[in-house]
CHARMM-style PDB file with segment names, atoms N, HN, CA, C and O in Angstrom:
ATOM      1  N   VAL     1       0.723  -1.353   0.212  1.00  0.00      PROA
ATOM      2  CA  VAL     1      -0.189   0.008   0.023  1.00  0.00      PROA
ATOM      3  C   VAL     1       0.962   1.397  -0.035  1.00  0.00      PROA
ATOM      4  O   VAL     1       1.859   1.412   0.808  1.00  0.00      PROA
ATOM      5  N   GLU     2       0.895   2.214  -0.777  1.00  0.00      PROA
ATOM      6  HN  GLU     2       0.167   2.202  -1.462  1.00  0.00      PROA
ATOM      7  CA  GLU     2       0.994   3.770  -0.891  1.00  0.00      PROA
ATOM      8  C   GLU     2       0.334   4.584  -0.277  1.00  0.00      PROA
ATOM      9  O   GLU     2      -0.878   4.597  -0.490  1.00  0.00      PROA
ATOM     10  N   LYS     3       0.861   5.442   0.597  1.00  0.00      PROA
ATOM     11  HN  LYS     3       1.845   5.432   0.771  1.00  0.00      PROA
ATOM     12  CA  LYS     3      -0.081   6.677   0.945  1.00  0.00      PROA
ATOM     13  C   LYS     3       0.600   7.599   0.991  1.00  0.00      PROA
ATOM     14  O   LYS     3       1.773   7.381   1.295  1.00  0.00      PROA
ATOM     15  N   TRP     4       0.197   8.973   0.726  1.00  0.00      PROA
ATOM     16  HN  TRP     4      -0.756   9.151   0.479  1.00  0.00      PROA
ATOM     17  CA  TRP     4       0.335   9.804   0.428  1.00  0.00      PROA
ATOM     18  C   TRP     4      -0.727  11.510   1.096  1.00  0.00      PROA
ATOM     19  O   TRP     4      -1.945  11.577   1.257  1.00  0.00      PROA
ATOM     20  N   ILE     5       0.138  12.434   1.293  1.00  0.00      PROA
ATOM     21  HN  ILE     5       1.128  12.380   1.162  1.00  0.00      PROA
ATOM     22  CA  ILE     5      -0.882  13.522   1.613  1.00  0.00      PROA
ATOM     23  C   ILE     5      -0.890  14.732   0.985  1.00  0.00      PROA
ATOM     24  O   ILE     5       0.037  15.526   1.146  1.00  0.00      PROA
ATOM     25  N   GLU     6      -1.901  14.985   0.234  1.00  0.00      PROA
ATOM     26  HN  GLU     6      -2.654  14.340   0.103  1.00  0.00      PROA
ATOM     27  CA  GLU     6      -2.026  16.394  -0.601  1.00  0.00      PROA
ATOM     28  C   GLU     6      -1.924  17.430   0.448  1.00  0.00      PROA
ATOM     29  O   GLU     6      -2.685  17.647   1.392  1.00  0.00      PROA
ATOM     30  N   PRO     7      -0.846  18.020   0.100  1.00  0.00      PROA
ATOM     31  CA  PRO     7      -0.096  19.603   0.448  1.00  0.00      PROA
ATOM     32  C   PRO     7      -1.384  20.493   0.670  1.00  0.00      PROA
ATOM     33  O   PRO     7      -1.695  20.749   1.833  1.00  0.00      PROA
ATOM     34  N   GLU     8      -2.107  20.950  -0.306  1.00  0.00      PROA
ATOM     35  HN  GLU     8      -1.854  20.742  -1.251  1.00  0.00      PROA
ATOM     36  CA  GLU     8      -3.084  21.646  -0.190  1.00  0.00      PROA
ATOM     37  C   GLU     8      -4.194  21.863   0.717  1.00  0.00      PROA
ATOM     38  O   GLU     8      -4.589  22.905   1.241  1.00  0.00      PROA
ATOM     39  N   SER     9      -4.718  20.393   0.817  1.00  0.00      PROA
ATOM     40  HN  SER     9      -4.398  19.546   0.391  1.00  0.00      PROA
ATOM     41  CA  SER     9      -5.727  19.973   1.298  1.00  0.00      PROA
ATOM     42  C   SER     9      -5.715  19.188   2.594  1.00  0.00      PROA
ATOM     43  O   SER     9      -6.585  19.078   3.458  1.00  0.00      PROA
ATOM     44  N   GLY    10      -4.502  18.674   2.500  1.00  0.00      PROA
ATOM     45  HN  GLY    10      -3.795  18.764   1.798  1.00  0.00      PROA
ATOM     46  CA  GLY    10      -4.034  17.631   4.019  1.00  0.00      PROA
ATOM     47  C   GLY    10      -4.855  16.381   3.876  1.00  0.00      PROA
ATOM     48  O   GLY    10      -4.839  15.598   4.826  1.00  0.00      PROA
ATOM     49  N   GLN    11      -5.668  16.051   2.670  1.00  0.00      PROA
ATOM     50  HN  GLN    11      -5.681  16.687   1.898  1.00  0.00      PROA
ATOM     51  CA  GLN    11      -6.263  14.910   2.512  1.00  0.00      PROA
ATOM     52  C   GLN    11      -5.255  13.604   2.304  1.00  0.00      PROA
ATOM     53  O   GLN    11      -4.382  13.603   1.436  1.00  0.00      PROA
ATOM     54  N   SER    12      -5.419  12.817   2.947  1.00  0.00      PROA
ATOM     55  HN  SER    12      -6.128  12.819   3.652  1.00  0.00      PROA
ATOM     56  CA  SER    12      -4.507  11.712   2.750  1.00  0.00      PROA
ATOM     57  C   SER    12      -4.928  10.659   1.877  1.00  0.00      PROA
ATOM     58  O   SER    12      -5.962  10.305   2.444  1.00  0.00      PROA
ATOM     59  N   THR    13      -4.793   9.829   0.738  1.00  0.00      PROA
ATOM     60  HN  THR    13      -3.953  10.116   0.278  1.00  0.00      PROA
ATOM     61  CA  THR    13      -4.937   9.113   0.119  1.00  0.00      PROA
ATOM     62  C   THR    13      -4.232   7.821  -0.493  1.00  0.00      PROA
ATOM     63  O   THR    13      -3.131   7.879   0.054  1.00  0.00      PROA
ATOM     64  N   GLY    14      -4.224   7.164  -0.965  1.00  0.00      PROA
ATOM     65  HN  GLY    14      -5.118   7.117  -1.409  1.00  0.00      PROA
ATOM     66  CA  GLY    14      -3.209   5.714  -1.322  1.00  0.00      PROA
ATOM     67  C   GLY    14      -3.573   4.895  -2.474  1.00  0.00      PROA
ATOM     68  O   GLY    14      -4.435   5.212  -3.294  1.00  0.00      PROA
ATOM     69  N   ARG    15      -2.841   3.773  -2.498  1.00  0.00      PROA
ATOM     70  HN  ARG    15      -2.141   3.515  -1.831  1.00  0.00      PROA
ATOM     71  CA  ARG    15      -3.447   2.638  -3.702  1.00  0.00      PROA
ATOM     72  C   ARG    15      -2.560   1.449  -3.176  1.00  0.00      PROA
ATOM     73  O   ARG    15      -1.559   1.232  -2.493  1.00  0.00      PROA
ATOM     74  N   ILE    16      -3.316   0.956  -3.742  1.00  0.00      PROA
ATOM     75  HN  ILE    16      -4.129   1.133  -4.297  1.00  0.00      PROA
ATOM     76  CA  ILE    16      -2.977  -0.856  -3.643  1.00  0.00      PROA
ATOM     77  C   ILE    16      -1.449  -1.021  -4.420  1.00  0.00      PROA
ATOM     78  O   ILE    16      -1.714  -0.567  -5.533  1.00  0.00      PROA
ATOM     79  N   ARG    17      -0.335  -1.325  -4.446  1.00  0.00      PROA
ATOM     80  HN  ARG    17      -0.120  -1.694  -3.541  1.00  0.00      PROA
ATOM     81  CA  ARG    17       0.623  -1.688  -5.247  1.00  0.00      PROA
ATOM     82  C   ARG    17       0.471  -2.883  -5.967  1.00  0.00      PROA
ATOM     83  O   ARG    17       0.791  -2.960  -7.154  1.00  0.00      PROA
ATOM     84  N   GLN    18      -0.110  -4.047  -5.174  1.00  0.00      PROA
ATOM     85  HN  GLN    18      -0.369  -3.985  -4.210  1.00  0.00      PROA
ATOM     86  CA  GLN    18      -0.378  -4.977  -5.729  1.00  0.00      PROA
ATOM     87  C   GLN    18      -1.987  -5.690  -5.680  1.00  0.00      PROA
ATOM     88  O   GLN    18      -2.467  -6.555  -4.946  1.00  0.00      PROA
ATOM     89  N   PRO    19      -2.599  -4.828  -6.911  1.00  0.00      PROA
ATOM     90  CA  PRO    19      -4.356  -5.205  -6.477  1.00  0.00      PROA
ATOM     91  C   PRO    19      -4.667  -6.564  -7.116  1.00  0.00      PROA
ATOM     92  O   PRO    19      -5.774  -7.070  -6.929  1.00  0.00      PROA
ATOM     93  N   GLY    20      -3.767  -7.155  -7.838  1.00  0.00      PROA
ATOM     94  HN  GLY    20      -2.868  -6.743  -7.990  1.00  0.00      PROA
ATOM     95  CA  GLY    20      -3.900  -8.370  -8.058  1.00  0.00      PROA
ATOM     96  C   GLY    20      -3.792  -9.493  -6.855  1.00  0.00      PROA
ATOM     97  O   GLY    20      -4.251 -10.628  -6.978  1.00  0.00      PROA
ATOM     98  N   SER    21      -3.286  -9.133  -5.967  1.00  0.00      PROA
ATOM     99  HN  SER    21      -2.913  -8.211  -5.867  1.00  0.00      PROA
ATOM    100  CA  SER    21      -3.566 -10.210  -4.753  1.00  0.00      PROA
ATOM    101  C   SER    21      -5.051  -9.954  -4.066  1.00  0.00      PROA
ATOM    102  O   SER    21      -5.707 -10.845  -3.527  1.00  0.00      PROA
ATOM    103  N   LEU    22      -5.404  -8.756  -4.169  1.00  0.00      PROA
ATOM    104  HN  LEU    22      -4.871  -8.032  -4.607  1.00  0.00      PROA
ATOM    105  CA  LEU    22      -6.811  -8.361  -3.411  1.00  0.00      PROA
ATOM    106  C   LEU    22      -7.903  -9.370  -4.447  1.00  0.00      PROA
ATOM    107  O   LEU    22      -8.656 -10.254  -4.038  1.00  0.00      PROA
ATOM    108  N   LEU    23      -7.740  -8.995  -5.637  1.00  0.00      PROA
ATOM    109  HN  LEU    23      -7.129  -8.277  -5.969  1.00  0.00      PROA
ATOM    110  CA  LEU    23      -8.556  -9.540  -6.820  1.00  0.00      PROA
ATOM    111  C   LEU    23      -8.723 -10.929  -6.567  1.00  0.00      PROA
ATOM    112  O   LEU    23      -9.742 -11.612  -6.464  1.00  0.00      PROA
ATOM    113  N   ARG    24      -7.138 -11.294  -6.461  1.00  0.00      PROA
ATOM    114  HN  ARG    24      -6.310 -10.739  -6.544  1.00  0.00      PROA
ATOM    115  CA  ARG    24      -7.614 -13.243  -6.125  1.00  0.00      PROA
ATOM    116  C   ARG    24      -8.252 -13.316  -5.051  1.00  0.00      PROA
ATOM    117  O   ARG    24      -9.201 -14.083  -5.216  1.00  0.00      PROA
ATOM    118  N   ALA    25      -8.220 -12.922  -4.060  1.00  0.00      PROA
ATOM    119  HN  ALA    25      -7.450 -12.299  -3.926  1.00  0.00      PROA
ATOM    120  CA  ALA    25      -8.699 -13.097  -2.811  1.00  0.00      PROA
ATOM    121  C   ALA    25     -10.113 -12.985  -2.476  1.00  0.00      PROA
ATOM    122  O   ALA    25     -10.780 -13.620  -1.659  1.00  0.00      PROA
ATOM    123  N   VAL    26     -10.541 -11.726  -3.549  1.00  0.00      PROA
ATOM    124  HN  VAL    26      -9.999 -11.211  -4.213  1.00  0.00      PROA
ATOM    125  CA  VAL    26     -12.153 -11.780  -3.567  1.00  0.00      PROA
ATOM    126  C   VAL    26     -12.620 -12.823  -4.835  1.00  0.00      PROA
ATOM    127  O   VAL    26     -13.740 -13.332  -4.787  1.00  0.00      PROA
ATOM    128  N   GLU    27     -11.905 -13.047  -5.720  1.00  0.00      PROA
ATOM    129  HN  GLU    27     -10.995 -12.633  -5.759  1.00  0.00      PROA
ATOM    130  CA  GLU    27     -12.382 -14.449  -6.502  1.00  0.00      PROA
ATOM    131  C   GLU    27     -12.654 -15.781  -5.682  1.00  0.00      PROA
ATOM    132  O   GLU    27     -13.557 -16.595  -5.877  1.00  0.00      PROA
ATOM    133  N   LYS    28     -11.741 -15.807  -4.800  1.00  0.00      PROA
ATOM    134  HN  LYS    28     -11.007 -15.147  -4.642  1.00  0.00      PROA
ATOM    135  CA  LYS    28     -11.580 -17.102  -4.092  1.00  0.00      PROA
ATOM    136  C   LYS    28     -12.660 -17.055  -3.052  1.00  0.00      PROA
ATOM    137  O   LYS    28     -13.242 -18.114  -2.815  1.00  0.00      PROA
ATOM    138  N   LEU    29     -13.028 -15.909  -2.361  1.00  0.00      PROA
ATOM    139  HN  LEU    29     -12.555 -15.049  -2.553  1.00  0.00      PROA
ATOM    140  CA  LEU    29     -14.263 -15.658  -1.544  1.00  0.00      PROA
ATOM    141  C   LEU    29     -15.854 -16.282  -2.413  1.00  0.00      PROA
ATOM    142  O   LEU    29     -16.732 -17.131  -2.259  1.00  0.00      PROA
ATOM    143  N   VAL    30     -15.484 -15.283  -3.278  1.00  0.00      PROA
ATOM    144  HN  VAL    30     -14.771 -14.593  -3.403  1.00  0.00      PROA
ATOM    145  CA  VAL    30     -16.845 -15.543  -4.408  1.00  0.00      PROA
ATOM    146  C   VAL    30     -16.946 -16.843  -4.763  1.00  0.00      PROA
ATOM    147  O   VAL    30     -18.066 -17.346  -4.853  1.00  0.00      PROA
ATOM    148  N   ASN    31     -15.706 -17.646  -5.041  1.00  0.00      PROA
ATOM    149  HN  ASN    31     -14.797 -17.237  -4.968  1.00  0.00      PROA
ATOM    150  CA  ASN    31     -16.155 -19.025  -5.812  1.00  0.00      PROA
ATOM    151  C   ASN    31     -16.190 -20.010  -4.415  1.00  0.00      PROA
ATOM    152  O   ASN    31     -16.720 -21.106  -4.602  1.00  0.00      PROA
ATOM    153  N   SER    32     -15.733 -19.767  -3.166  1.00  0.00      PROA
ATOM    154  HN  SER    32     -15.304 -18.877  -3.014  1.00  0.00      PROA
ATOM    155  CA  SER    32     -16.021 -20.684  -2.252  1.00  0.00      PROA
ATOM    156  C   SER    32     -17.439 -20.782  -1.552  1.00  0.00      PROA
ATOM    157  O   SER    32     -18.055 -21.809  -1.269  1.00  0.00      PROA
ATOM    158  N   SER    33     -17.893 -19.157  -1.294  1.00  0.00      PROA
ATOM    159  HN  SER    33     -17.392 -18.323  -1.524  1.00  0.00      PROA
ATOM    160  CA  SER    33     -19.176 -18.856  -0.537  1.00  0.00      PROA
ATOM    161  C   SER    33     -20.057 -18.548  -1.178  1.00  0.00      PROA
ATOM    162  O   SER    33     -21.165 -18.617  -0.644  1.00  0.00      PROA
ATOM    163  N   GLY    34     -19.968 -18.086  -2.558  1.00  0.00      PROA
ATOM    164  HN  GLY    34     -19.068 -18.030  -2.991  1.00  0.00      PROA
ATOM    165  CA  GLY    34     -21.104 -17.578  -3.118  1.00  0.00      PROA
ATOM    166  C   GLY    34     -21.444 -16.073  -2.784  1.00  0.00      PROA
ATOM    167  O   GLY    34     -22.557 -15.637  -3.078  1.00  0.00      PROA
ATOM    168  N   ILE    35     -20.822 -15.546  -2.382  1.00  0.00      PROA
ATOM    169  HN  ILE    35     -19.917 -15.900  -2.144  1.00  0.00      PROA
ATOM    170  CA  ILE    35     -20.851 -13.840  -1.891  1.00  0.00      PROA
ATOM    171  C   ILE    35     -21.054 -13.375  -3.225  1.00  0.00      PROA
ATOM    172  O   ILE    35     -20.688 -14.055  -4.184  1.00  0.00      PROA
ATOM    173  N   ASP    36     -21.796 -11.899  -3.402  1.00  0.00      PROA
ATOM    174  HN  ASP    36     -22.093 -11.347  -2.624  1.00  0.00      PROA
ATOM    175  CA  ASP    36     -22.281 -11.618  -4.453  1.00  0.00      PROA
ATOM    176  C   ASP    36     -21.742  -9.737  -4.175  1.00  0.00      PROA
ATOM    177  O   ASP    36     -21.744  -8.919  -5.094  1.00  0.00      PROA
ATOM    178  N   ALA    37     -21.467  -9.518  -3.211  1.00  0.00      PROA
ATOM    179  HN  ALA    37     -21.465 -10.183  -2.464  1.00  0.00      PROA
ATOM    180  CA  ALA    37     -20.553  -8.043  -2.494  1.00  0.00      PROA
ATOM    181  C   ALA    37     -19.319  -8.164  -1.776  1.00  0.00      PROA
ATOM    182  O   ALA    37     -19.130  -8.861  -0.779  1.00  0.00      PROA
ATOM    183  N   VAL    38     -18.458  -7.396  -2.391  1.00  0.00      PROA
ATOM    184  HN  VAL    38     -18.611  -6.829  -3.200  1.00  0.00      PROA
ATOM    185  CA  VAL    38     -17.383  -7.445  -1.282  1.00  0.00      PROA
ATOM    186  C   VAL    38     -17.059  -5.673  -1.146  1.00  0.00      PROA
ATOM    187  O   VAL    38     -17.236  -4.838  -2.033  1.00  0.00      PROA
ATOM    188  N   ALA    39     -16.599  -5.468   0.087  1.00  0.00      PROA
ATOM    189  HN  ALA    39     -16.456  -6.146   0.808  1.00  0.00      PROA
ATOM    190  CA  ALA    39     -16.331  -3.847   0.339  1.00  0.00      PROA
ATOM    191  C   ALA    39     -15.060  -3.880   0.785  1.00  0.00      PROA
ATOM    192  O   ALA    39     -14.709  -4.792   1.533  1.00  0.00      PROA
ATOM    193  N   VAL    40     -14.269  -2.984   0.427  1.00  0.00      PROA
ATOM    194  HN  VAL    40     -14.555  -2.243  -0.181  1.00  0.00      PROA
ATOM    195  CA  VAL    40     -12.915  -2.709   1.141  1.00  0.00      PROA
ATOM    196  C   VAL    40     -12.692  -1.494   1.507  1.00  0.00      PROA
ATOM    197  O   VAL    40     -12.450  -0.607   0.689  1.00  0.00      PROA
ATOM    198  N   VAL    41     -12.744  -1.313   2.717  1.00  0.00      PROA
ATOM    199  HN  VAL    41     -12.941  -2.034   3.382  1.00  0.00      PROA
ATOM    200  CA  VAL    41     -12.444  -0.340   3.532  1.00  0.00      PROA
ATOM    201  C   VAL    41     -11.024   0.134   4.212  1.00  0.00      PROA
ATOM    202  O   VAL    41     -10.640  -0.459   5.220  1.00  0.00      PROA
ATOM    203  N   GLY    42     -10.330   1.093   3.713  1.00  0.00      PROA
ATOM    204  HN  GLY    42     -10.643   1.575   2.895  1.00  0.00      PROA
ATOM    205  CA  GLY    42      -8.806   0.912   4.391  1.00  0.00      PROA
ATOM    206  C   GLY    42      -9.047   2.038   5.264  1.00  0.00      PROA
ATOM    207  O   GLY    42      -9.703   2.997   4.856  1.00  0.00      PROA
ATOM    208  N   ARG    43      -8.335   1.978   7.005  1.00  0.00      PROA
ATOM    209  HN  ARG    43      -7.803   1.199   7.335  1.00  0.00      PROA
ATOM    210  CA  ARG    43      -8.037   3.585   7.421  1.00  0.00      PROA
ATOM    211  C   ARG    43      -6.807   3.339   7.761  1.00  0.00      PROA
ATOM    212  O   ARG    43      -6.532   2.314   8.384  1.00  0.00      PROA
ATOM    213  N   PHE    44      -5.994   4.123   7.452  1.00  0.00      PROA
ATOM    214  HN  PHE    44      -6.217   4.956   6.946  1.00  0.00      PROA
ATOM    215  CA  PHE    44      -4.856   4.344   8.563  1.00  0.00      PROA
ATOM    216  C   PHE    44      -4.490   5.198   9.476  1.00  0.00      PROA
ATOM    217  O   PHE    44      -5.057   6.290   9.518  1.00  0.00      PROA
ATOM    218  N   PRO    45      -3.567   4.906  10.306  1.00  0.00      PROA
ATOM    219  CA  PRO    45      -3.534   5.968  11.587  1.00  0.00      PROA
ATOM    220  C   PRO    45      -2.747   7.224  10.914  1.00  0.00      PROA
ATOM    221  O   PRO    45      -2.151   7.195   9.837  1.00  0.00      PROA
ATOM    222  N   ASP    46      -2.903   8.526  11.950  1.00  0.00      PROA
ATOM    223  HN  ASP    46      -3.386   8.550  12.825  1.00  0.00      PROA
ATOM    224  CA  ASP    46      -2.472   9.469  11.205  1.00  0.00      PROA
ATOM    225  C   ASP    46      -1.047   9.355  11.758  1.00  0.00      PROA
ATOM    226  O   ASP    46      -0.742   8.723  12.769  1.00  0.00      PROA
ATOM    227  N   ASP    47      -0.088  10.148  10.853  1.00  0.00      PROA
ATOM    228  HN  ASP    47      -0.335  10.662  10.032  1.00  0.00      PROA
ATOM    229  CA  ASP    47       1.056   9.655  10.829  1.00  0.00      PROA
ATOM    230  C   ASP    47       2.111  10.286  11.794  1.00  0.00      PROA
ATOM    231  O   ASP    47       3.325  10.191  11.617  1.00  0.00      PROA
ATOM    232  N   ASP    48       1.433  11.031  12.975  1.00  0.00      PROA
ATOM    233  HN  ASP    48       0.447  11.108  13.118  1.00  0.00      PROA
ATOM    234  CA  ASP    48       1.861  11.402  14.317  1.00  0.00      PROA
ATOM    235  C   ASP    48       1.355  10.465  15.277  1.00  0.00      PROA
ATOM    236  O   ASP    48       1.772  10.581  16.430  1.00  0.00      PROA
ATOM    237  N   ALA    49       0.383   9.393  14.966  1.00  0.00      PROA
ATOM    238  HN  ALA    49       0.045   9.299  14.029  1.00  0.00      PROA
ATOM    239  CA  ALA    49      -0.061   8.751  16.175  1.00  0.00      PROA
ATOM    240  C   ALA    49       0.910   7.653  16.410  1.00  0.00      PROA
ATOM    241  O   ALA    49       1.873   7.395  15.688  1.00  0.00      PROA
ATOM    242  N   GLU    50       0.533   6.988  17.574  1.00  0.00      PROA
ATOM    243  HN  GLU    50      -0.250   7.198  18.161  1.00  0.00      PROA
ATOM    244  CA  GLU    50       1.539   6.064  18.151  1.00  0.00      PROA
ATOM    245  C   GLU    50       1.157   5.072  16.929  1.00  0.00      PROA
ATOM    246  O   GLU    50       1.904   4.737  16.010  1.00  0.00      PROA
ATOM    247  N   GLU    51      -0.360   4.633  17.169  1.00  0.00      PROA
ATOM    248  HN  GLU    51      -0.967   4.905  17.916  1.00  0.00      PROA
ATOM    249  CA  GLU    51      -0.400   3.527  16.240  1.00  0.00      PROA
ATOM    250  C   GLU    51      -0.007   3.497  14.600  1.00  0.00      PROA
ATOM    251  O   GLU    51      -0.397   2.657  13.790  1.00  0.00      PROA
ATOM    252  N   PHE    52       0.701   4.426  14.390  1.00  0.00      PROA
ATOM    253  HN  PHE    52       1.017   5.109  15.048  1.00  0.00      PROA
ATOM    254  CA  PHE    52       1.356   4.163  12.961  1.00  0.00      PROA
ATOM    255  C   PHE    52       2.563   3.770  12.834  1.00  0.00      PROA
ATOM    256  O   PHE    52       3.146   3.590  11.765  1.00  0.00      PROA
ATOM    257  N   VAL    53       3.121   3.576  14.229  1.00  0.00      PROA
ATOM    258  HN  VAL    53       2.648   3.722  15.098  1.00  0.00      PROA
ATOM    259  CA  VAL    53       4.453   2.679  14.127  1.00  0.00      PROA
ATOM    260  C   VAL    53       4.146   1.240  14.075  1.00  0.00      PROA
ATOM    261  O   VAL    53       4.661   0.361  13.385  1.00  0.00      PROA
ATOM    262  N   ASP    54       3.280   1.186  14.876  1.00  0.00      PROA
ATOM    263  HN  ASP    54       2.862   1.901  15.437  1.00  0.00      PROA
ATOM    264  CA  ASP    54       2.583  -0.508  14.608  1.00  0.00      PROA
ATOM    265  C   ASP    54       2.168  -0.578  13.176  1.00  0.00      PROA
ATOM    266  O   ASP    54       2.548  -1.417  12.360  1.00  0.00      PROA
ATOM    267  N   TYR    55       1.484   0.237  13.011  1.00  0.00      PROA
ATOM    268  HN  TYR    55       1.175   0.918  13.674  1.00  0.00      PROA
ATOM    269  CA  TYR    55       0.875  -0.262  11.526  1.00  0.00      PROA
ATOM    270  C   TYR    55       2.120  -0.429  10.501  1.00  0.00      PROA
ATOM    271  O   TYR    55       2.269  -1.397   9.755  1.00  0.00      PROA
ATOM    272  N   ARG    56       2.871   0.537  10.584  1.00  0.00      PROA
ATOM    273  HN  ARG    56       2.750   1.323  11.190  1.00  0.00      PROA
ATOM    274  CA  ARG    56       3.962   0.154   9.586  1.00  0.00      PROA
ATOM    275  C   ARG    56       5.130  -1.197   9.775  1.00  0.00      PROA
ATOM    276  O   ARG    56       5.875  -1.701   8.934  1.00  0.00      PROA
ATOM    277  N   GLN    57       4.938  -1.508  11.165  1.00  0.00      PROA
ATOM    278  HN  GLN    57       4.333  -1.099  11.848  1.00  0.00      PROA
ATOM    279  CA  GLN    57       5.357  -2.581  11.322  1.00  0.00      PROA
ATOM    280  C   GLN    57       4.673  -4.014  11.495  1.00  0.00      PROA
ATOM    281  O   GLN    57       5.060  -5.000  12.123  1.00  0.00      PROA
ATOM    282  N   GLY    58       3.493  -3.795  10.705  1.00  0.00      PROA
ATOM    283  HN  GLY    58       3.178  -2.994  10.194  1.00  0.00      PROA
ATOM    284  CA  GLY    58       2.309  -4.926  10.570  1.00  0.00      PROA
ATOM    285  C   GLY    58       1.791  -5.123  11.609  1.00  0.00      PROA
ATOM    286  O   GLY    58       0.830  -5.870  11.426  1.00  0.00      PROA
ATOM    287  N   LYS    59       1.955  -4.731  13.106  1.00  0.00      PROA
ATOM    288  HN  LYS    59       2.736  -4.124  13.255  1.00  0.00      PROA
ATOM    289  CA  LYS    59       0.992  -4.944  13.996  1.00  0.00      PROA
ATOM    290  C   LYS    59      -0.571  -4.553  14.042  1.00  0.00      PROA
ATOM    291  OT1 LYS    59      -1.261  -4.879  15.008  1.00  0.00      PROA
TER     292      LYS     59
END
């Protein structure tokens, strides 16, 4: 995942570097359980938050 902050607005945004991984996981869910909808939601801690250190370390 890549994340950056827009300097003018302060809005943070990002993108998935390996979207194929997400798509394969969704395909597996669809095929194995018959689901028909998937929601992907991401929340990143603020850069100055203690949580951010844990997040960067995969905790």
